[in-house]
VOBADREN-657959 format. One line per 4 residues: number of its first residue (from 1); their letters; for each residue x, y, z of N, C-alpha, C, CB. Coordinates in pm, 1 decimal, decimal comma. Glycine has a CB too. Example, Ala and Ser with C-alpha at 12.3 -4.5 7.8 and 13.67 -1.06 7.14 Angstrom:
1) AS) 1319,0:-569,0:780,0:1230,0:-450,0:780,0:1320,0:-330,0:780,0:1130,8:-447,3:904,6  1285,0:-225,0:708,0:1367,0:-106,0:714,0:1290,0:3,0:787,0:1408,4:-59,8:572,5
***
This chain:
1) XXXX) -15473,6:-1500,4:-15996,2:-15444,0:-1623,3:-15925,0:-15336,3:-1703,8:-15994,7:-15568,8:-1706,2:-15910,1  -15335,9:-1704,8:-16127,5:-15241,4:-1788,7:-16199,5:-15098,2:-1733,9:-16189,8:-15283,5:-1800,4:-16345,8  -15084,2:-1603,4:-16174,9:-14948,8:-1549,5:-16168,2:-14880,5:-1587,4:-16037,5:-14951,4:-1397,9:-16183,8  -14958,1:-1607,6:-15929,4:-14898,1:-1652,1:-15803,9:-14842,8:-1793,6:-15818,0:-15000,9:-1646,1:-15689,9
5) XXXX) -14914,4:-1879,0:-15890,0:-14867,0:-2015,7:-15912,8:-14742,4:-2015,7:-16000,2:-14977,1:-2101,0:-15977,8  -14741,5:-1932,2:-16104,0:-14622,8:-1921,7:-16188,8:-14503,0:-1869,5:-16110,7:-14650,8:-1830,7:-16308,0  -14526,5:-1771,6:-16024,3:-14417,9:-1717,3:-15942,4:-14364,1:-1823,0:-15846,3:-14466,2:-1594,3:-15863,9  -14453,4:-1899,1:-15784,0:-14411,0:-2005,6:-15692,9:-14329,8:-2112,0:-15767,1:-14533,3:-2070,1:-15625,3
9) XXXX) -14374,1:-2150,1:-15886,3:-14299,6:-2248,4:-15965,8:-14163,8:-2194,1:-16007,6:-14379,8:-2288,9:-16089,7  -14157,8:-2066,2:-16042,0:-14030,6:-2006,3:-16081,6:-13933,0:-2001,0:-15964,2:-14053,4:-1865,6:-16137,3  -13982,7:-1967,7:-15845,2:-13896,6:-1966,9:-15725,6:-13847,2:-2107,9:-15695,5:-13972,9:-1909,5:-15603,0  -13936,8:-2207,1:-15706,4:-13895,9:-2346,0:-15685,9:-13792,7:-2388,5:-15789,8:-14017,6:-2439,0:-15691,6
13) XXXX) -13806,1:-2339,6:-15912,1:-13710,5:-2370,7:-16017,9:-13571,6:-2319,9:-15981,1:-13756,0:-2309,8:-16151,4  -13563,3:-2199,3:-15929,2:-13435,3:-2142,0:-15889,4:-13375,7:-2217,9:-15771,3:-13451,8:-1994,1:-15854,1  -13458,7:-2252,9:-15674,0:-13410,1:-2326,6:-15556,5:-13357,1:-2464,0:-15596,4:-13522,3:-2341,9:-15452,1  -13428,4:-2534,5:-15682,4:-13384,5:-2667,6:-15726,1:-13256,4:-2657,1:-15808,3:-13495,3:-2737,2:-15808,6
17) XXXX) -13241,4:-2551,7:-15887,0:-13118,1:-2533,4:-15963,9:-12999,4:-2511,3:-15871,2:-13132,0:-2415,1:-16061,0  -13016,9:-2434,4:-15765,9:-12908,1:-2412,0:-15669,8:-12874,1:-2541,4:-15597,4:-12946,6:-2302,4:-15567,8  -12974,9:-2617,4:-15561,3:-12950,4:-2746,7:-15495,8:-12872,6:-2839,0:-15589,1:-13084,2:-2813,3:-15453,7  -12910,1:-2842,3:-15716,7:-12840,5:-2929,2:-15812,8:-12695,2:-2888,1:-15829,1:-12910,8:-2926,1:-15948,8
21) XXXX) -12666,3:-2759,9:-15817,8:-12528,0:-2713,8:-15830,3:-12445,2:-2741,6:-15706,0:-12525,5:-2566,5:-15859,9  -12507,4:-2743,2:-15589,4:-12433,8:-2755,3:-15464,8:-12413,3:-2898,3:-15416,2:-12503,4:-2678,8:-15360,5  -12494,4:-2991,0:-15461,0:-12486,3:-3127,6:-15410,1:-12363,7:-3198,5:-15469,9:-12616,5:-3206,0:-15443,1  -12300,2:-3285,3:-15390,4:-12179,4:-3356,2:-15434,3:-12207,4:-3494,7:-15491,0:-12083,6:-3368,6:-15319,5
25) XXXX) -12315,9:-3555,7:-15449,2:-12350,5:-3689,4:-15495,0:-12417,7:-3680,0:-15632,1:-12443,2:-3760,8:-15392,7  -12369,3:-3756,1:-15728,5:-12421,0:-3745,2:-15864,6:-12564,8:-3795,3:-15877,7:-12332,1:-3822,2:-15959,1  -12601,3:-3894,1:-15798,3:-12738,6:-3943,3:-15803,8:-12834,4:-3838,9:-15745,1:-12751,4:-4077,7:-15727,8  -12791,8:-3770,6:-15640,0:-12873,5:-3663,1:-15583,5:-12884,4:-3546,9:-15682,0:-12814,2:-3614,3:-15449,6
29) XXXX) -12775,7:-3518,8:-15753,1:-12780,4:-3414,4:-15855,4:-12874,5:-3454,0:-15967,9:-12640,3:-3386,8:-15911,0  -12875,8:-3581,7:-16002,6:-12968,9:-3631,4:-16103,8:-13113,4:-3613,0:-16058,5:-12941,4:-3779,3:-16133,9  -13140,7:-3642,4:-15933,9:-13275,9:-3624,0:-15881,3:-13315,7:-3476,4:-15883,5:-13285,8:-3679,5:-15738,3  -13222,9:-3389,1:-15847,2:-13251,8:-3245,8:-15849,5:-13273,5:-3196,2:-15991,9:-13138,2:-3167,6:-15783,5
33) XXXX) -13194,3:-3243,3:-16085,4:-13211,3:-3200,7:-16224,4:-13340,1:-3255,9:-16285,8:-13091,3:-3244,9:-16307,7  -13380,8:-3373,9:-16242,7:-13508,1:-3427,6:-16289,7:-13623,9:-3345,6:-16233,0:-13522,4:-3576,3:-16250,0  -13612,7:-3304,7:-16107,1:-13714,1:-3216,7:-16049,1:-13715,6:-3081,9:-16121,5:-13688,3:-3196,2:-15898,2  -13597,9:-3031,4:-16156,5:-13588,1:-2907,6:-16233,4:-13660,1:-2921,8:-16367,2:-13440,7:-2869,6:-16255,8
37) XXXX) -13639,0:-3033,6:-16432,9:-13703,6:-3058,7:-16561,3:-13855,1:-3065,8:-16546,4:-13650,9:-3188,1:-16622,7  -13902,9:-3129,2:-16440,0:-14046,0:-3139,8:-16417,7:-14108,9:-3003,6:-16390,8:-14074,0:-3233,7:-16302,1  -14042,2:-2920,9:-16310,2:-14095,7:-2787,9:-16279,9:-14094,4:-2699,9:-16404,4:-14014,7:-2721,4:-16166,9  -13987,1:-2709,5:-16483,2:-13982,5:-2633,7:-16608,4:-14092,5:-2679,6:-16703,6:-13844,9:-2648,7:-16675,5
41) XXXX) -14120,1:-2809,3:-16706,7:-14227,8:-2860,5:-16790,9:-14363,2:-2810,8:-16742,2:-14225,5:-3013,5:-16793,5  -14380,6:-2800,5:-16611,0:-14506,6:-2747,3:-16557,8:-14524,4:-2601,1:-16597,1:-14511,0:-2761,8:-16404,6  -14416,3:-2523,5:-16592,0:-14423,8:-2383,9:-16635,2:-14455,2:-2373,3:-16784,3:-14292,6:-2311,7:-16604,2  -14393,4:-2456,5:-16863,9:-14421,3:-2454,5:-17007,7:-14564,7:-2496,2:-17037,7:-14324,4:-2546,2:-17081,5
45) XXXX) -14615,7:-2592,8:-16963,4:-14753,6:-2635,8:-16983,9:-14851,6:-2525,6:-16946,1:-14782,6:-2761,8:-16902,9  -14818,9:-2449,4:-16842,9:-14905,7:-2337,8:-16804,7:-14905,5:-2227,5:-16910,2:-14862,0:-2280,7:-16669,8  -14796,3:-2217,0:-16984,0:-14788,3:-2116,7:-17090,0:-14851,6:-2164,2:-17219,9:-14644,2:-2079,3:-17114,9  -14893,1:-2291,3:-17224,2:-14961,6:-2341,8:-17341,4:-14875,8:-2425,4:-17434,0:-15017,0:-2229,8:-17416,6
49) XXXX) -14752,5:-2448,6:-17399,1:-14663,9:-2529,5:-17482,6:-14659,8:-2672,0:-17428,0:-14520,8:-2468,2:-17487,9  -14771,5:-2741,6:-17438,0:-14783,4:-2874,6:-17378,5:-14692,4:-2974,9:-17448,3:-14928,2:-2922,7:-17384,4  -14677,9:-2964,3:-17580,2:-14591,5:-3059,0:-17652,0:-14445,5:-3042,1:-17611,9:-14606,3:-3040,6:-17803,5  -14400,3:-2920,0:-17595,1:-14262,6:-2895,3:-17550,7:-14245,1:-2942,8:-17407,4:-14226,7:-2745,2:-17562,3
53) XXXX) -14344,9:-2922,0:-17324,2:-14337,5:-2963,1:-17184,5:-14327,6:-3114,7:-17171,5:-14458,8:-2911,9:-17107,9  -14407,0:-3187,0:-17249,7:-14403,2:-3333,3:-17238,7:-14270,5:-3388,9:-17289,0:-14519,1:-3395,9:-17317,3  -14219,0:-3333,3:-17396,1:-14088,5:-3377,3:-17445,0:-13977,9:-3342,6:-17346,1:-14058,8:-3314,4:-17580,9  -13983,4:-3224,1:-17291,2:-13879,7:-3181,0:-17197,2:-13875,5:-3266,2:-17072,3:-13901,1:-3037,3:-17158,9
57) XXXX) -13990,0:-3295,5:-17015,7:-13993,5:-3373,2:-16891,8:-13958,8:-3519,3:-16916,2:-14130,6:-3362,9:-16826,9  -14007,4:-3575,9:-17024,8:-13986,0:-3717,9:-17050,2:-13846,5:-3751,5:-17098,2:-14084,0:-3765,7:-17149,8  -13802,9:-3684,5:-17200,5:-13674,6:-3718,0:-17261,7:-13556,8:-3675,6:-17175,2:-13663,6:-3653,2:-17398,0  -13568,6:-3562,4:-17107,8:-13457,9:-3516,6:-17024,3:-13428,9:-3615,2:-16912,0:-13488,6:-3378,9:-16966,1
61) XXXX) -13533,5:-3664,9:-16847,4:-13512,6:-3762,7:-16740,2:-13447,8:-3890,1:-16788,9:-13643,0:-3795,8:-16674,3  -13491,4:-3938,6:-16904,2:-13434,0:-4061,3:-16960,6:-13287,6:-4040,7:-16997,8:-13514,0:-4106,5:-17084,2  -13256,2:-3927,6:-17058,7:-13117,5:-3899,9:-17096,1:-13027,0:-3884,0:-16974,2:-13110,7:-3774,4:-17181,5  -13077,0:-3819,8:-16868,9:-12997,0:-3804,5:-16747,2:-12970,4:-3938,7:-16680,1:-13067,1:-3710,8:-16649,3
65) XXXX) -13071,5:-4023,5:-16673,4:-13052,2:-4156,1:-16612,7:-12956,0:-4239,7:-16696,9:-13187,8:-4229,6:-16597,5  -12967,9:-4232,5:-16829,0:-12875,2:-4305,5:-16916,1:-12732,3:-4256,2:-16902,7:-12919,2:-4293,8:-17060,2  -12715,9:-4127,0:-16890,7:-12580,9:-4071,4:-16875,7:-12519,2:-4101,8:-16740,8:-12584,0:-3922,7:-16896,2  -12599,5:-4097,7:-16635,9:-12545,9:-4122,3:-16502,1:-12510,0:-4269,1:-16482,7:-12646,6:-4078,8:-16396,0
69) XXXX) -12572,4:-4356,7:-16558,2:-12539,6:-4499,2:-16545,8:-12399,8:-4529,9:-16597,6:-12641,8:-4583,5:-16621,0  -12342,8:-4440,9:-16677,0:-12207,2:-4460,6:-16728,8:-12100,2:-4397,2:-16641,7:-12197,2:-4404,9:-16867,7  -12138,4:-4332,6:-16531,2:-12042,6:-4259,5:-16447,7:-12032,9:-4323,0:-16310,5:-12082,8:-4111,9:-16434,8  -11932,5:-4275,3:-16234,8:-11920,4:-4315,5:-16094,5:-12017,5:-4233,4:-16009,9:-11774,1:-4297,5:-16043,7
73) XXXX) -12042,7:-4279,3:-15886,5:-12143,3:-4214,5:-15801,6:-12094,8:-4082,2:-15744,0:-12183,0:-4307,0:-15688,6  -11971,8:-4070,1:-15704,8:-11920,8:-3948,8:-15640,8:-11835,8:-3867,4:-15736,9:-11839,6:-3984,1:-15516,6  -11840,6:-3736,6:-15720,7:-11753,9:-3650,1:-15800,9:-11612,8:-3651,1:-15742,3:-11810,1:-3504,9:-15806,4  -11515,5:-3611,8:-15820,8:-11375,4:-3619,3:-15779,9:-11341,6:-3511,8:-15678,3:-11283,9:-3606,7:-15900,8
77) X) -11390,9:-3391,9:-15697,5:-11353,6:-3281,1:-15606,6:-11431,5:-3281,0:-15483,2:-11369,9:-3150,3:-15671,9
***
């Protein structure tokens, strides 16, 4: 049963990564990357690395929001 959940999370991880690469709006890309971080943290927590998962989900989101606040909303291309 647990491998089906891991497989579903891994597929969602790939889909969110593709969405983050394809979106043009930087705030939407930030939301996709934060979702990517959360899903990766869930996978790490399922593998037993709870400390790595909590650091990954918490700090990555804060760093992305801090970095995006220094940029413009739309990409140039």
